[in-house]
N, C-alpha and C positions, 0 to 999 in steps of 0.2 A: 455446330458451326456456325453462325449468323447469314442468312442471306440481305447484299449489299448488293445496292443501285442506282446509278445519274444519273438524273434525271433533271433535260438542257428548256428552261425556259424557251419554246418557240417563238419564232418571231412576228405571229401571231398572232402572240397568247399569253394574256395576262396569268400572274401566278400564283389568283384566287385556283384558273383554272388548268394552270401545273399542275399545285396540290392536291385540285381535285384527280386529275390522272392520276399520279400515288394513291390513292386512296382508293379508288377501284380496280388498282393490280395491287394492294396487298400489301401501300410498301404506307410506310408514318417517316416524316421529315425529318432527319440530324444533325447536317446543318446544313449552314445554306455562303454559297459561295460567288464574287461577283468577282468581274476581271473586266476590265476595260477592252475597248473596242478602236483602234488606232487607227484612218484611215492615211496612207501618204502618198503627197504630195508638192510636186517640184515645177520652183519656181526659181528660173533666173540657174538652173544648173542642180541646187541645189536642194536638198531631200529638206520637203520638214512631215513630221506625225501629229497628227494635229487630229482627237476625239471625236470618234465619227459615235460610239456609242457603251453597253455596256453586254455582259455576257453573266447570265444567272446559270447558277446548275446545284441544283440542291442534289445531298445525303440521301437513299432512302434504307434506311431496315423494314424486313419483312418483320408484320406483323405477326 
């Protein structure tokens, strides 16, 4: 059985810092997933969703 773990790039962290953290824990990246993050704005009683950023998640496989 292979050990898998998800690593999310934190708010004040670069992608390289996340990859280094994975390596220190003994994992190697096998997949990268990006998801958009939206914020909700209400204007004149109408709800509008605007992109605010992105969430990056790496799937790691135990070395």
